[in-house]
N, C-alpha and C positions, 0 to 999 in steps of 0.2 A: 888324310889320304886323298889323293885325287885319282880318279879313274877316267880313262879316255877310251872311246870305242871307235875304231876305224870304220871307214865307209867301204862300200864295194868299189873296186877300181879295176879298170882293164889293165892287162899286163903292160908295163911301161915299154916305151920304145915306139917309134913311128917308122913306117916303111916309106921311103922316098922313091919315086919312080924317076922319070926323066926330068921333071921340073925341080931343079935344086934351089933356085932363087925364088922363093914364094913370098908374096906380099901378105900383109895381115889378113886381107880378105880371103886369100887362098888358104890360109891356115884354118879359118873358120872354127869349127868345134875343137880341133886339136889344140888351138891356142888356149881356150878356156880350160880344157882338161889338163894341159900342162901347168897352167897357173894354179889350179886346185891341187895338183900333185905336189908342186913346190910349196904351197902354203901349208899343206898337211905335214910335210917333212920339216919345215922350219918351225912350225908350232910345236911339234913333238920334241924337237931338239931344244927349243927354248924352255919348255916346261920341265924336261928332264934335267937340264942344266940348273934351272932355278931350284928344283927340288933338292939338288945336291949342295948348292952353294949359298942359299939364302940364310938369313939370320935364324929363321925357324924352319929347319929342314923338314920335309914331309915325304911320305912315300908316294910314288907315282907308278901307276900300273896302266899299261896300254894294251888293250885287246886289238890285235892287228886286223886290218880289213882282209877279207878273203879275195885273192886274185881271181878274176873272172877268166873263164876259157873264152876263146874266140866266139863260140856259139852263144854263150851267156852274155858277152859284151854286145852282141847284136840286139839282144832283147832289152838289156838294162842300159839306159843312157840318161842324160840329164833331163830331157823333156818327155820321157815316156812313162805314162802312168796307166798303161794297159793292164788288164787283169793278169795276163801272162807275166809281165814284169813284176807286178806287186806280189804275185804268188811265189815267184822265184826268190825275190828279196826276203819274203817272210820265211820261206824254207831255209834259206842260207842263214838267216838270223837265228832260227831255232837250232840249226846245226852248230853254230858258234856258241850258243848258250849251253848246249850239251857238252861241248868240248871244254869250255872255260868255266862253267858254272860251279864245278866242284873243286877247283884249284884253291889252295889255301889263301893266296893273295886276293882272290875274288870274294871268297866267303868272309874273309876278315872285313871287307868293305861294308858288308850288310849286317854285321853283328850289332851295331848301335843304330838307334833311330836317327834318321837324318833331320836336319833342322831347317830345311827349305820347304816352301809351300808350293805345291803344284795345283793349279786351278784348272 
């Protein structure tokens, strides 16, 4: 079994104002966020397809990321490690743990001792 946990992401979609033809410099942080959103989607699709069609099929469970409200998105971003941002991320993680922790597909994952070493 493979388990994947999504990250916190702002709601998708970008608002464009009067400047429709923006260069890479104008995209700034939006370009990086768009790349990460695409990478997460592609990786999820790849692992899900691999789980179904490989020679040794396996179960794949993904705990989705929580969409952020506009207010939360102002606090949580790539380079912000303020106490407020860390506390909000910690609380949202605890909320997801309460929501998903008792689901059968998640409890099944923790029934057997894992074979990896964490240092």
